[in-house]
VOKOLTOR-762843 format. One record per residue (C-alpha): z, x, y; residue in three letters. Coordinates in Angstrom, 2 decimals, padded with zeros to 5 digits. Layout:
REM VOKOLTOR-762843
[atom [Z,X,Y],Ala]
...
This chain:
REM VOKOLTOR-762843
[atom [000.00,000.00,000.00],Met]
[atom [-000.62,001.19,003.56],Pro]
[atom [002.39,002.31,005.58],Lys]
[atom [002.80,000.71,009.00],Ile]
[atom [005.28,001.90,011.63],Val]
[atom [006.23,-000.96,013.96],Ile]
[atom [008.19,-000.70,017.20],Glu]
[atom [011.39,-002.60,016.55],Ser]
[atom [011.41,-004.47,019.87],His]
[atom [008.23,-006.39,018.99],Ile]
[atom [009.39,-009.93,018.13],Pro]
[atom [008.11,-012.45,015.60],Tyr]
[atom [006.67,-009.99,013.09],Val]
[atom [008.94,-011.33,010.37],Gly]
[atom [007.54,-010.82,006.88],Asn]
[atom [003.90,-010.90,007.91],Ala]
[atom [003.13,-007.80,005.81],Phe]
[atom [005.32,-008.65,002.81],Ala]
[atom [003.68,-007.58,-000.43],Gly]
[atom [000.68,-005.92,001.23],Val]
[atom [002.11,-003.07,003.32],Ala]
[atom [005.14,-000.81,003.52],Asp]
[atom [006.64,-001.45,006.98],Thr]
[atom [009.11,000.68,008.93],Thr]
[atom [010.67,-000.65,012.15],Phe]
[atom [011.73,001.98,014.69],Leu]
[atom [012.84,001.93,018.34],Pro]
[atom [010.36,003.71,020.62],Pro]
[atom [012.48,006.84,020.98],Glu]
[atom [012.34,007.33,017.21],Arg]
[atom [008.57,007.00,016.92],Ile]
[atom [008.03,010.74,016.69],Thr]
[atom [005.35,012.96,015.11],Pro]
[atom [007.60,013.36,012.09],Glu]
[atom [008.12,009.60,011.78],Ala]
[atom [004.39,008.79,011.83],Val]
[atom [003.07,011.74,009.86],Arg]
[atom [002.64,009.72,006.66],Asp]
[atom [001.87,006.40,008.39],Ala]
[atom [-001.52,004.72,008.19],Asp]
[atom [-000.99,002.48,011.24],Ala]
[atom [001.17,002.01,014.30],Leu]
[atom [002.05,-001.23,016.08],Ile]
[atom [003.66,-000.44,019.44],Val]
[atom [004.34,-001.55,023.02],Arg]
[atom [003.92,000.30,026.31],Thr]
[atom [006.85,002.67,025.81],Arg]
[atom [005.15,004.56,022.96],Thr]
[atom [002.59,007.11,024.15],Arg]
[atom [-000.13,007.36,021.50],Cys]
[atom [-001.93,010.66,021.96],Asp]
[atom [-002.46,014.04,020.32],Ala]
[atom [001.20,014.97,020.72],Ala]
[atom [002.21,012.02,018.55],Leu]
[atom [-000.75,011.63,016.22],Leu]
[atom [-002.08,015.12,015.44],Asp]
[atom [-001.54,015.91,011.79],Gly]
[atom [-000.84,012.30,010.84],Ser]
[atom [-002.96,010.01,008.70],Arg]
[atom [-002.84,007.22,011.30],Val]
[atom [-006.22,005.52,011.64],Arg]
[atom [-005.16,002.28,013.34],Phe]
[atom [-003.11,001.75,016.51],Val]
[atom [-002.32,-001.73,017.82],Ala]
[atom [-000.42,-002.46,021.00],Thr]
[atom [001.19,-005.87,021.44],Ala]
[atom [000.39,-005.73,025.15],Thr]
[atom [-002.55,-006.46,027.39],Ile]
[atom [-002.83,-002.87,028.65],Gly]
[atom [-003.79,000.36,026.87],Thr]
[atom [-002.95,002.99,029.49],Asp]
[atom [-000.25,004.38,027.15],His]
[atom [-002.93,005.14,024.55],Ile]
[atom [-005.28,008.12,024.78],Asp]
[atom [-008.43,006.15,024.01],Leu]
[atom [-010.65,009.22,024.05],Gly]
[atom [-008.49,011.04,021.53],Tyr]
[atom [-008.39,007.99,019.27],Cys]
[atom [-012.16,007.54,019.47],Arg]
[atom [-012.82,011.18,018.68],Asp]
[atom [-010.47,011.07,015.70],Asn]
[atom [-011.68,007.84,014.13],Gly]
[atom [-008.60,005.82,015.08],Ile]
[atom [-009.22,002.12,015.72],Glu]
[atom [-007.34,000.77,018.77],Val]
[atom [-006.65,-002.89,019.43],Val]
[atom [-004.65,-004.68,022.11],Ser]
[atom [-003.82,-008.28,022.99],Ala]
[atom [-005.68,-009.03,026.25],Pro]
[atom [-004.65,-012.27,027.89],Gly]
[atom [-001.69,-012.86,025.59],Cys]
[atom [000.80,-013.23,028.43],Asn]
[atom [-001.49,-014.54,031.17],Ala]
[atom [000.12,-018.01,031.55],Pro]
[atom [003.58,-016.42,031.72],Ala]
[atom [002.52,-014.02,034.48],Val]
[atom [000.97,-016.92,036.42],Ala]
[atom [004.28,-018.75,036.04],Gln]
[atom [006.11,-015.67,037.39],Tyr]
[atom [003.74,-015.27,040.35],Val]
[atom [003.89,-018.88,041.45],Trp]
[atom [007.64,-019.17,040.86],Ala]
[atom [008.05,-016.14,043.12],Ser]
[atom [005.77,-017.63,045.78],Val]
[atom [007.68,-020.91,045.83],Phe]
[atom [011.03,-019.13,045.79],Thr]
[atom [010.02,-017.25,048.93],Leu]
[atom [007.75,-019.79,050.69],Arg]
[atom [008.96,-023.16,049.40],Arg]
[atom [008.73,-024.91,052.75],Asp]
[atom [005.48,-023.51,054.17],Asp]
[atom [003.15,-022.74,051.26],Trp]
[atom [000.55,-025.37,052.10],Gln]
[atom [-002.33,-023.96,054.11],Gly]
[atom [-001.75,-020.40,052.93],Leu]
[atom [-004.54,-018.19,051.61],Thr]
[atom [-003.94,-016.37,048.32],Leu]
[atom [-005.63,-013.04,047.66],Gly]
[atom [-006.06,-012.03,044.03],Ile]
[atom [-007.01,-008.45,043.22],Val]
[atom [-008.38,-008.50,039.69],Gly]
[atom [-009.79,-011.80,038.41],Leu]
[atom [-009.39,-011.19,034.69],Gly]
[atom [-007.26,-013.01,032.14],His]
[atom [-004.16,-013.17,034.36],Val]
[atom [-005.82,-013.43,037.76],Gly]
[atom [-008.02,-016.28,036.54],Ser]
[atom [-005.02,-018.40,035.56],Ile]
[atom [-003.28,-017.58,038.85],Val]
[atom [-006.47,-018.74,040.59],Ala]
[atom [-006.68,-021.89,038.46],Asp]
[atom [-003.12,-022.82,039.40],Trp]
[atom [-003.99,-022.21,043.06],Ala]
[atom [-006.93,-024.62,042.82],Arg]
[atom [-004.75,-027.28,041.23],Arg]
[atom [-002.08,-026.77,043.90],Leu]
[atom [-004.64,-026.93,046.71],Gly]
[atom [-004.26,-023.30,047.79],Val]
[atom [-007.31,-021.37,049.05],Lys]
[atom [-008.18,-018.27,047.00],Val]
[atom [-010.01,-015.08,047.89],Leu]
[atom [-010.74,-012.84,044.90],Ala]
[atom [-011.53,-009.12,044.80],Cys]
[atom [-012.92,-007.72,041.54],Asp]
[atom [-015.73,-005.15,041.90],Pro]
[atom [-016.55,-004.92,038.16],Pro]
[atom [-016.91,-008.68,037.91],Arg]
[atom [-018.84,-008.79,041.16],Gln]
[atom [-021.40,-006.39,039.69],Arg]
[atom [-021.50,-008.31,036.41],Arg]
[atom [-021.30,-011.93,037.57],Asp]
[atom [-022.25,-011.91,041.24],Gly]
[atom [-019.70,-014.64,041.98],Gly]
[atom [-017.00,-016.68,040.28],Trp]
[atom [-016.37,-020.34,039.53],Asn]
[atom [-013.23,-021.85,041.14],Pro]
[atom [-013.19,-024.64,038.52],Ala]
[atom [-013.25,-022.03,035.74],Glu]
[atom [-012.27,-018.70,037.33],Pro]
[atom [-012.96,-016.57,034.26],Phe]
[atom [-016.62,-017.66,034.41],Ala]
[atom [-019.41,-016.68,036.78],Ser]
[atom [-020.28,-018.97,039.65],Gly]
[atom [-021.32,-019.24,043.25],Ser]
[atom [-017.99,-018.37,044.94],Glu]
[atom [-018.42,-014.87,046.40],Pro]
[atom [-016.04,-012.03,045.68],Phe]
[atom [-014.55,-010.27,048.69],Val]
[atom [-013.58,-006.68,049.41],Thr]
[atom [-010.06,-005.27,049.32],Leu]
[atom [-010.28,-004.94,053.09],Ser]
[atom [-010.92,-008.68,053.40],Glu]
[atom [-007.92,-009.39,051.18],Ile]
[atom [-005.77,-007.26,053.50],Ala]
[atom [-007.14,-008.98,056.59],Glu]
[atom [-007.21,-012.65,055.58],Lys]
[atom [-004.49,-013.35,053.00],Cys]
[atom [-000.94,-014.67,053.32],Asp]
[atom [-000.09,-013.87,049.70],Ile]
[atom [-001.53,-010.89,047.81],Ile]
[atom [-001.07,-010.48,044.07],Thr]
[atom [-002.49,-007.67,041.94],Ile]
[atom [-003.75,-008.14,038.37],His]
[atom [-005.80,-005.08,037.46],Thr]
[atom [-005.39,-002.52,034.69],Pro]
[atom [-004.13,000.93,035.66],His]
[atom [-006.92,003.52,035.56],Thr]
[atom [-007.09,006.98,037.11],Lys]
[atom [-010.78,007.78,036.82],Thr]
[atom [-014.13,006.08,037.20],Gly]
[atom [-015.84,004.01,039.81],Arg]
[atom [-013.11,001.39,039.87],Asp]
[atom [-010.00,003.55,039.43],Ala]
[atom [-006.89,001.59,040.39],Thr]
[atom [-004.25,004.33,040.63],His]
[atom [-002.55,003.81,044.02],His]
[atom [-005.09,001.13,044.87],Leu]
[atom [-002.45,-000.29,047.22],Ala]
[atom [-001.94,002.83,049.31],Asp]
[atom [-001.01,003.61,052.92],Arg]
[atom [-004.46,002.66,054.16],His]
[atom [-004.25,-000.71,052.39],Phe]
[atom [-000.81,-001.54,053.73],Phe]
[atom [-001.62,-000.34,057.26],Ser]
[atom [-004.61,-002.71,057.35],Ser]
[atom [-002.58,-005.88,056.59],Leu]
[atom [-003.01,-008.50,059.30],Lys]
[atom [-000.94,-011.54,058.28],Arg]
[atom [002.41,-010.10,057.06],Lys]
[atom [001.75,-011.35,053.52],Pro]
[atom [003.96,-011.79,050.51],Val]
[atom [002.98,-008.87,048.28],Phe]
[atom [003.33,-009.11,044.48],Ile]
[atom [002.83,-006.45,041.81],Asn]
[atom [003.10,-007.89,038.30],Ala]
[atom [000.34,-005.71,036.82],Ala]
[atom [001.08,-001.98,036.43],Arg]
[atom [003.48,000.12,038.48],Gly]
[atom [001.20,003.01,039.52],Pro]
[atom [-001.36,000.65,041.04],Ile]
[atom [000.97,000.60,044.04],Val]
[atom [001.98,003.75,045.92],Asp]
[atom [005.77,003.44,046.12],Thr]
[atom [006.13,005.41,049.33],Glu]
[atom [003.36,003.35,050.93],Ala]
[atom [004.96,000.00,050.12],Val]
[atom [008.32,001.30,051.35],Leu]
[atom [006.68,002.27,054.65],Ser]
[atom [005.09,-001.18,054.87],Ala]
[atom [008.45,-002.85,054.37],Ile]
[atom [010.05,-000.59,056.98],Ser]
[atom [007.24,-001.33,059.44],Ala]
[atom [007.60,-005.08,058.75],Arg]
[atom [004.02,-005.40,057.63],Arg]
[atom [005.16,-007.64,054.75],Leu]
[atom [007.00,-010.93,054.96],Ser]
[atom [008.31,-010.39,051.41],Ala]
[atom [007.82,-008.05,048.48],Cys]
[atom [007.93,-008.90,044.76],Val]
[atom [007.95,-006.03,042.26],Ile]
[atom [007.97,-006.48,038.51],Asp]
[atom [006.03,-003.31,037.61],Cys]
[atom [007.24,000.04,038.92],Trp]
[atom [006.14,003.62,039.16],Glu]
[atom [008.26,005.85,036.97],Gly]
[atom [009.76,003.14,034.77],Glu]
[atom [012.57,003.08,033.78],Pro]
[atom [013.68,005.56,036.48],Ala]
[atom [012.47,003.32,039.29],Ile]
[atom [012.82,003.90,043.02],Asn]
[atom [016.27,002.68,044.07],Arg]
[atom [015.28,002.09,047.68],Glu]
[atom [012.42,-000.18,046.66],Leu]
[atom [014.78,-001.96,044.28],Leu]
[atom [017.16,-002.56,047.18],Arg]
[atom [014.49,-003.73,049.63],Leu]
[atom [012.30,-005.87,047.36],Ala]
[atom [012.98,-009.57,047.80],Asp]
[atom [012.43,-010.13,044.09],Ile]
[atom [012.84,-007.15,041.75],Ala]
[atom [012.54,-007.60,037.99],Thr]
[atom [012.38,-005.20,034.99],Pro]
[atom [008.72,-005.62,033.97],His]
[atom [009.24,-009.01,032.35],Ile]
[atom [006.71,-011.21,034.18],Ala]
[atom [004.83,-011.84,030.95],Gly]
[atom [007.88,-012.20,028.71],Tyr]
[atom [007.49,-015.71,027.36],Ser]
[atom [008.04,-017.00,023.83],Val]
[atom [004.41,-018.08,023.65],Glu]
[atom [003.07,-014.82,025.11],Gly]
[atom [005.00,-012.72,022.61],Lys]
[atom [003.82,-014.90,019.75],Arg]
[atom [000.20,-014.56,020.89],Arg]
[atom [000.51,-010.77,021.11],Ala]
[atom [002.19,-010.38,017.74],Thr]
[atom [-000.23,-012.74,016.01],Ala]
[atom [-003.16,-010.80,017.51],Ala]
[atom [-002.02,-007.35,016.35],Val]
[atom [-000.86,-008.55,012.93],Val]
[atom [-004.22,-010.24,012.35],Ser]
[atom [-006.06,-007.10,013.50],Ala]
[atom [-004.02,-004.91,011.15],Ala]
[atom [-004.75,-007.19,008.21],Leu]
[atom [-008.46,-007.16,009.05],Arg]
[atom [-008.41,-003.36,009.31],His]
[atom [-006.85,-002.80,005.92],Phe]
[atom [-008.44,-005.63,003.99],Phe]
[atom [-011.82,-005.83,005.73],His]
[atom [-011.57,-009.60,005.95],Asn]
[atom [-011.11,-009.72,002.19],Gly]
[atom [-007.35,-010.12,002.08],Ser]
[atom [-005.77,-012.71,-000.20],Pro]
[atom [-005.54,-016.19,001.28],Glu]
[atom [-001.75,-015.84,001.26],Ser]
[atom [-001.94,-012.91,003.69],Val]
[atom [-001.81,-014.20,007.27],Ser]
[atom [000.41,-013.75,010.32],Pro]
[atom [003.87,-015.15,009.64],Ala]
[atom [004.65,-018.63,010.95],Ala]
[atom [007.17,-017.34,013.47],Glu]
[atom [004.46,-015.44,015.38],Cys]
[atom [002.09,-018.38,015.70],Gln]
[atom [001.71,-020.15,019.02],Val]
[atom [002.10,-023.90,018.99],Ile]
[atom [-000.51,-025.25,021.39],Gly]
[atom [-002.64,-023.44,023.95],Gln]
[atom [-002.64,-022.97,027.70],Tyr]
[atom [-002.89,-026.54,029.00],Asp]
[atom [-005.01,-026.98,032.11],Gln]
[atom [-003.64,-030.51,032.46],Asn]
[atom [000.00,-029.51,032.84],Thr]
[atom [001.40,-031.04,036.03],Val]
[atom [001.87,-028.33,038.64],Leu]
[atom [004.17,-028.78,041.62],Thr]
[atom [006.54,-026.37,043.32],Pro]
[atom [009.39,-028.27,041.71],Gly]
[atom [007.98,-028.16,038.17],Ser]
[atom [007.18,-024.45,038.43],Ile]
[atom [010.61,-023.55,039.79],Leu]
[atom [012.27,-025.70,037.14],Ala]
[atom [010.43,-023.71,034.47],Ser]
[atom [011.53,-020.30,035.78],Tyr]
[atom [013.81,-018.90,038.49],Asn]
[atom [012.94,-015.24,039.20],Pro]
[atom [016.08,-014.71,041.29],Leu]
[atom [018.20,-014.81,038.13],Val]
[atom [016.40,-011.76,036.73],Asp]
[atom [016.22,-010.10,040.14],Ser]
[atom [019.93,-010.47,040.87],Asp]
[atom [020.81,-009.06,037.46],Leu]
[atom [018.64,-005.97,037.89],Leu]
[atom [019.82,-005.34,041.44],Lys]
[atom [023.49,-005.67,040.50],Ser]
[atom [023.46,-003.57,037.33],Thr]
[atom [020.62,-001.09,037.68],Phe]
[atom [020.37,002.27,036.07],Asn]
[atom [017.46,003.52,033.94],Pro]
[atom [019.23,002.60,030.71],Ala]
[atom [019.97,-000.91,031.99],Val]
[atom [016.31,-001.36,032.97],Phe]
[atom [015.30,-000.76,029.35],Glu]
[atom [018.13,-002.87,027.97],Gln]
[atom [017.10,-005.82,030.14],Leu]
[atom [013.49,-005.52,028.95],Arg]
[atom [014.31,-005.05,025.28],Asn]
[atom [016.89,-007.84,025.16],Asn]
[atom [015.23,-010.28,027.54],Tyr]
[atom [015.91,-013.96,026.72],Pro]
[atom [012.29,-015.05,026.40],Leu]
[atom [011.48,-018.07,028.53],Arg]
[atom [009.01,-020.82,027.75],His]
[atom [005.77,-021.16,029.62],Glu]
[atom [005.32,-024.27,031.70],Leu]
[atom [004.15,-027.13,029.50],Gly]
[atom [005.29,-025.64,026.19],Phe]
[atom [008.16,-026.67,023.92],Thr]
[atom [009.48,-024.58,021.06],Asp]
[atom [008.63,-026.13,017.70],Thr]
[atom [008.97,-022.90,015.70],Val]
[atom [012.42,-021.28,015.21],Pro]
[atom [012.90,-018.26,017.48],Val]
[atom [013.74,-015.13,015.47],Lys]
């Protein structure tokens, strides 16, 4: 049987591999070169760096991350060494939309109507944020150069699809928006590199003192630049869920952010189930080439009951009733140290997405 090393903080795996694989569950700090040397596969989260330092000399040929992002995986190394890499894009998109809009209504409950929302990155997450905006009657401007080149424009009724609504530049977002939320991957190279996309130039060009939200990846935002923007009162409020240097985050930004949370925007029951089901299914396909016994399938506890419901009633009240970001923010602000940041992430009491009820026991 293949040996699979699984990060122990990934929920809902259960006995999905019972009888077909030898599984070892380890916390990220114990996923070492020695621990994976005789493994055939890894299933991890963002805290496990999968590169030559970890994988050289091992027999690993499959790496799955139960996350939307892959910036913790050396994709070039894996490609060159015949290692298949899979992720779970979009798994937590409704939960992040819930976080973004709950933060907006926490900060602008009385004057949100008539505001313009700027979305940087109209992918899985940004598209749901935009869809909620449409249903709430909020104007959206979207910046996404790769999609602009591919699609030309986007469709407000179905934001993940192409359409006639034009994309705008990052400069237009800075000039015209009252709320700015970022939903791009973190990349350091290439035409559309996003490392420090929100830099001093971006913050100095803000015109409307917007609410600024980063629930994407920490290094997309230059920490010193956002601190300067707060000091210069260029922002009306700042929401930070993703931080440079996690878990050793900037204490001054923690103090000054209006909402500060430990990278949990996407931490919903349904999002975690989607992610786990995706990577378990991919691992089974990898090892059994779609010829696995009918009894081999992701365990029931990692299945999602229902899908993202575009008909769920959205109001400021219903969104705030589904999630209060100040609870998580107050806890991080009052107890922070790097170890606590990780403890809060790893032991987070998963919330439900708006419109879902739990019909499968939580394990």
